[in-house]
C-alpha positions in Angstrom: -12.7 -27.7 -33.9 -10.2 -28.6 -31.1 -7.4 -31.3 -31.3 -9.6 -32.9 -28.3 -13.1 -32.8 -30.2 -11.5 -33.6 -33.7 -10.2 -36.8 -31.8 -13.5 -37.7 -30.2 -15.2 -37.3 -33.4 -12.6 -39.5 -35.3 -12.9 -42.0 -31.9 -16.6 -41.9 -32.3 -17.1 -42.4 -36.2 -14.5 -45.7 -35.9 -16.3 -47.0 -32.7 -19.6 -46.4 -34.3 -18.8 -48.0 -37.6 -15.7 -49.4 -38.4 -14.5 -51.5 -35.4 -16.5 -54.8 -36.4 -14.6 -54.8 -39.3 -11.0 -53.8 -38.1 -9.6 -57.7 -37.9 -10.7 -58.0 -41.0 -9.3 -54.9 -42.9 -6.5 -53.7 -40.8 -3.8 -54.8 -42.4 -5.1 -53.3 -45.9 -3.4 -49.6 -47.1 -5.6 -48.5 -49.3 -3.1 -45.6 -50.0 -3.5 -41.9 -48.1 -6.4 -40.3 -50.0 -9.0 -43.5 -49.7 -11.0 -44.9 -46.5 -9.0 -46.3 -44.0 -9.7 -49.4 -42.4 -7.8 -48.3 -38.9 -8.8 -45.4 -36.3 -5.8 -43.2 -37.2 -5.7 -41.9 -33.8 -2.2 -42.3 -33.3 -1.1 -39.2 -33.7 -3.7 -38.1 -30.4 -2.8 -41.0 -28.3 0.9 -40.0 -28.8 0.1 -36.9 -27.1 -2.5 -38.2 -24.6 -5.2 -36.0 -26.2 -6.8 -39.4 -26.2 -5.2 -41.7 -24.0 -5.0 -45.9 -25.1 -7.1 -46.8 -21.5 -9.8 -44.1 -22.9 -10.4 -46.1 -25.8 -10.8 -48.9 -23.9 -12.9 -47.9 -21.2 -15.3 -46.5 -23.9 -15.1 -49.7 -25.9 -16.2 -52.2 -22.9 -18.9 -49.4 -21.0 -19.9 -47.2 -23.6 -19.8 -49.2 -26.6 -20.0 -52.4 -25.6 -18.7 -53.7 -28.6 -18.4 -57.2 -29.2 -15.8 -58.0 -32.4 -13.4 -55.4 -30.9 -11.1 -58.1 -29.3 -8.6 -57.7 -31.8 -8.4 -53.6 -31.8 -8.0 -53.8 -28.1 -5.1 -55.9 -28.5 -3.5 -53.4 -30.7 -3.8 -50.8 -28.1 -2.3 -52.7 -25.5 0.6 -53.2 -27.6 1.4 -49.1 -27.4 0.8 -50.0 -23.3 3.0 -52.8 -23.5 5.9 -50.9 -25.5 5.4 -48.3 -23.2 6.3 -50.8 -20.3 9.2 -52.6 -22.0 11.1 -49.3 -22.2 10.3 -48.3 -19.1 11.4 -51.7 -17.7 14.3 -50.7 -20.3 15.0 -47.6 -20.6 18.8 -48.8 -21.3 17.2 -49.9 -24.6 16.9 -45.9 -25.6 20.4 -44.9 -23.9 21.8 -47.5 -26.7 20.2 -46.2 -29.3 20.7 -42.4 -28.8 24.0 -42.5 -27.9 25.3 -45.1 -31.1 27.7 -43.2 -32.8 29.5 -45.4 -35.4 27.1 -46.9 -37.7 28.3 -48.5 -41.2 26.3 -47.6 -43.9 26.7 -46.4 -47.3 26.0 -42.8 -47.1 25.1 -42.4 -50.6 22.3 -44.7 -50.5 21.0 -43.5 -47.2 20.3 -39.9 -48.8 18.9 -41.7 -51.8 16.6 -44.1 -49.8 15.7 -40.6 -46.7 14.8 -38.6 -50.5 12.9 -41.8 -52.0 15.0 -41.7 -54.9 16.2 -45.6 -54.3 15.1 -48.4 -57.8 12.4 -49.6 -55.4 9.6 -47.5 -56.6 6.7 -49.0 -53.7 9.5 -47.6 -50.9 10.3 -44.2 -53.1 6.3 -44.1 -52.6 6.2 -44.7 -49.4 9.1 -41.9 -48.6 7.1 -39.7 -50.0 3.6 -40.3 -48.8 5.5 -40.1 -44.9 6.9 -36.6 -45.6 4.0 -35.6 -46.9 1.1 -36.7 -44.1 3.3 -37.2 -41.6 1.9 -41.0 -41.3 2.1 -44.7 -42.9 -0.7 -47.0 -42.1 0.8 -49.7 -40.0 1.0 -52.7 -42.5 3.2 -49.7 -44.5 5.6 -49.1 -41.6 6.5 -52.9 -41.3 7.3 -53.4 -45.2 8.7 -50.0 -45.1 11.1 -51.1 -42.3 12.1 -54.7 -43.8 12.7 -52.8 -47.2 15.1 -50.2 -45.1 16.9 -53.0 -43.1 16.9 -56.3 -45.8 16.7 -54.9 -49.3 18.7 -51.8 -48.6 20.8 -52.9 -46.2 20.5 -49.8 -44.0 21.1 -49.4 -40.1 17.8 -49.7 -38.3 18.6 -46.8 -36.2 18.8 -44.5 -39.0 15.1 -45.7 -40.2 14.0 -45.3 -36.5 15.6 -42.1 -36.4 13.7 -41.0 -40.0 10.6 -42.0 -38.8 10.6 -40.0 -35.4 11.7 -36.6 -37.9 8.4 -37.3 -40.1 6.1 -39.0 -37.8 2.9 -37.1 -35.9 2.7 -40.1 -33.2 6.5 -40.6 -33.1 7.2 -41.5 -29.6 10.3 -43.3 -27.8 8.5 -46.6 -27.0 6.2 -47.2 -30.1 8.8 -46.1 -33.0 12.0 -47.8 -31.4 10.6 -51.1 -29.9 8.9 -51.5 -33.4 12.0 -51.0 -35.3 13.7 -53.5 -33.0 10.9 -55.9 -33.6 11.1 -55.4 -37.5 14.9 -56.4 -37.2 14.7 -59.4 -35.0 16.2 -57.4 -32.0 13.0 -57.1 -29.7 11.8 -60.6 -30.1 14.9 -62.4 -30.4 15.9 -64.0 -34.5 12.1 -63.0 -35.4 12.6 -60.7 -38.5 10.3 -59.2 -40.7 10.0 -60.3 -44.0 7.4 -60.2 -46.7 6.8 -61.3 -50.3 5.5 -59.8 -53.4 1.7 -61.1 -52.7 1.6 -59.9 -49.4 2.1 -56.3 -50.5 0.0 -57.1 -53.9 -2.7 -58.5 -51.7 -2.6 -56.2 -48.4 -1.8 -52.1 -50.7 -5.0 -53.1 -53.1 -3.0 -54.0 -56.2 -1.2 -50.4 -55.8 2.2 -51.8 -55.6 3.4 -54.9 -57.8 7.0 -56.2 -57.5 8.3 -58.8 -59.3 9.8 -60.6 -56.5 11.2 -59.3 -53.1 15.0 -59.5 -52.6 16.5 -59.3 -49.0 19.9 -59.7 -48.0 21.1 -62.0 -45.5 21.0 -59.8 -42.9 21.2 -60.8 -38.4 21.1 -58.2 -36.3 22.9 -59.0 -32.8 22.9 -57.4 -29.2 26.3 -58.4 -27.6 24.9 -57.5 -23.9 21.6 -58.5 -21.8 20.2 -55.5 -21.4 19.0 -54.9 -17.3 15.6 -54.6 -16.2 14.9 -51.2 -14.1 12.5 -50.6 -11.5 12.9 -47.5 -10.7 9.7 -45.7 -11.8 7.9 -47.8 -9.7 8.4 -45.6 -7.0 6.5 -42.9 -8.3 2.5 -41.8 -8.1 0.2 -38.9 -8.9 0.8 -37.0 -5.7 1.9 -33.1 -6.0 5.1 -32.8 -3.9 6.0 -29.3 -4.7 4.3 -25.8 -5.9 5.4 -26.3 -9.3 4.6 -28.4 -12.3 6.4 -29.1 -15.6 4.6 -30.8 -18.7 5.3 -31.9 -21.6 3.5 -31.9 -25.3 3.5 -35.6 -25.0 1.2 -36.3 -22.2 -2.1 -33.2 -22.5 -4.6 -35.6 -21.2 -7.5 -33.1 -19.9 -9.3 -35.8 -18.1 -6.7 -36.2 -16.0 -5.2 -33.3 -15.5 -8.1 -30.7 -15.0 -8.2 -31.6 -11.2 -4.6 -31.6 -10.7 -3.1 -28.0 -12.4 -4.9 -26.2 -10.0 -3.2 -27.6 -7.0 -0.2 -25.8 -8.2 1.0 -21.7 -8.2 2.4 -22.4 -11.6 2.1 -25.4 -14.2 4.9 -24.7 -17.2 4.5 -26.3 -20.8 8.1 -27.3 -22.4 8.3 -27.7 -26.1 11.9 -28.7 -27.2 13.1 -27.3 -30.0 15.5 -29.5 -32.4 18.3 -27.2 -30.5 17.6 -29.3 -27.4 16.9 -32.3 -29.1 19.3 -35.1 -30.3 17.1 -36.3 -33.2 15.7 -33.2 -35.1 12.1 -33.2 -35.9 10.3 -31.5 -39.3 8.8 -28.7 -38.9 5.4 -30.1 -39.7 5.8 -32.0 -36.6 7.1 -29.4 -34.5 4.5 -27.2 -35.6 1.2 -30.5 -34.7 3.2 -30.2 -31.5 3.1 -26.9 -30.4 -0.3 -26.5 -31.8 -1.2 -28.9 -29.7 0.4 -26.9 -26.5 -1.0 -23.9 -27.6 -4.5 -24.8 -27.5 -4.0 -27.1 -23.9 -2.6 -23.8 -22.5 -5.7 -22.2 -23.2 -7.8 -23.7 -21.1 -6.2 -23.1 -17.6 -5.1 -19.5 -15.9 -2.0 -20.5 -14.4 -0.5 -22.9 -17.0 2.3 -21.1 -19.4 4.0 -22.5 -22.3 8.0 -21.5 -21.8 11.2 -21.7 -24.0 13.5 -24.4 -23.1 16.4 -22.1 -22.5 14.4 -19.8 -19.5 14.2 -23.2 -17.4 17.4 -22.5 -15.4 16.2 -18.7 -14.3 12.2 -19.4 -14.1 13.4 -22.1 -11.6 16.0 -20.1 -10.1 14.7 -20.4 -6.4 12.8 -24.1 -7.0 15.1 -26.6 -5.8 11.8 -29.4 -5.4 9.7 -29.3 -9.0 7.1 -32.1 -9.9 6.4 -33.1 -14.1 3.9 -34.8 -15.7 6.1 -38.0 -16.3 7.0 -37.7 -19.7 8.2 -41.4 -20.3 11.7 -42.8 -21.2 12.6 -40.3 -24.5 14.0 -36.7 -25.7 11.9 -34.7 -23.3 13.1 -36.9 -19.8 17.0 -36.9 -21.1 16.1 -33.0 -20.8 15.0 -32.6 -17.6 17.5 -35.2 -16.4 20.3 -33.3 -17.5 18.6 -29.8 -16.2 18.3 -31.8 -12.7 21.9 -32.9 -13.0 23.4 -30.1 -13.7 21.0 -27.3 -11.7 21.2 -29.5 -8.0 17.4 -30.0 -8.6 15.2 -32.4 -6.7 12.8 -33.9 -9.8 9.5 -36.0 -8.6 7.8 -37.9 -11.2 4.2 -38.0 -11.5 3.1 -41.4 -12.8 -0.8 -42.5 -13.3 -1.7 -45.4 -11.5 -2.8 -47.2 -14.6 0.2 -46.7 -16.5 2.3 -47.9 -13.3 -0.4 -51.1 -13.2 0.4 -52.1 -16.5 4.2 -51.5 -17.2 4.9 -54.2 -14.1 3.5 -56.8 -16.9 5.7 -56.0 -19.0 8.7 -57.4 -18.0 8.7 -60.0 -20.8 7.0 -60.8 -24.2 3.9 -59.4 -25.0 2.2 -63.0 -24.6 3.0 -62.7 -21.0 1.2 -59.5 -20.8 -1.3 -60.3 -22.9 -2.2 -63.4 -20.1 -3.2 -60.1 -17.6 -5.1 -58.1 -19.8 -8.0 -59.0 -17.9 -6.4 -57.6 -14.5 -5.5 -54.2 -16.4 -9.2 -54.1 -17.8 -10.7 -54.4 -14.0 -7.8 -51.9 -12.9 -8.9 -49.1 -15.2 -12.8 -49.7 -14.8 -11.9 -48.9 -11.0 -9.9 -45.8 -11.6 -12.1 -44.2 -14.3 -15.0 -45.3 -12.0 -13.2 -43.6 -9.1 -12.6 -40.7 -11.0 -15.2 -40.0 -13.0 -13.6 -39.2 -15.9 
């Protein structure tokens, strides 16, 4: 079964049979081998096999679910995180360039190998490495334990998630860790109790007491808003197109791709990454790319090292904008070193939604009806 069919099947099953109980059960993690109360679609959404807007459109039109408000809100959190990152890309640059972290290296090694004195934390480390996934509530417990119990830098925890999660996109992962630590929403740390852990793990984890250190994270400089991305659109501007593995949305690309002479997909290897990924994550990404390439005659995967030779005689290049993160850092460095002009192709739905993500989520939430209307207009116009 193709990844698209698999993702669609998971989504259809969730929308038909589980979404009505999502608000009530979504915080329960029954364990990796038990039936989940959440959709578990995030690995596919991260790579846009399905997009956030697909799910929202389906809920409102195809399934017409009345009890879907909480699920829709959680989907919009992903859109909000992306927009927040696009409006403040310096958050990523600060994160990726931090080199002087002070921490207990021996404790860090124990943490990433699941050898701490905290049994429930050790279990989550092993689960993450084995399944490349953790339930969202468990990610919150994990990050809180990492920061406030073990006292390790949140940046290292975020990078650990990037390494092993199939859905480790820059915005949701990085900004969530900032939120857990009290940086994203100033002063609002995420701490949990032993009763919370016991209840929502369905009694799988019992701790007599959760011990937290008095740790208060601070950001010395205010991060400025930027608006460069809003000058973009989806109109082709050159003969060649570059894509990355984190945007493989067939429905919106199947009509665009044939208009190019050649389309090249790049999957960065660890040699080109600032945060190294596990072999299982790289394989998952490669499998997604290989399947996508088979859908088109003019699409080819190329080695990142061959980019300079491939585009030796081309000054102007279009890219499906991959968002702030590793992929965009790579293409920006290539552009600067080789004097190229890069045109970012960005979907209208993204640009429209992101402009509302310049403050907190609740300001963004007020504008969800407008975003919904824009989604319906675009989907109807393009017959997705």
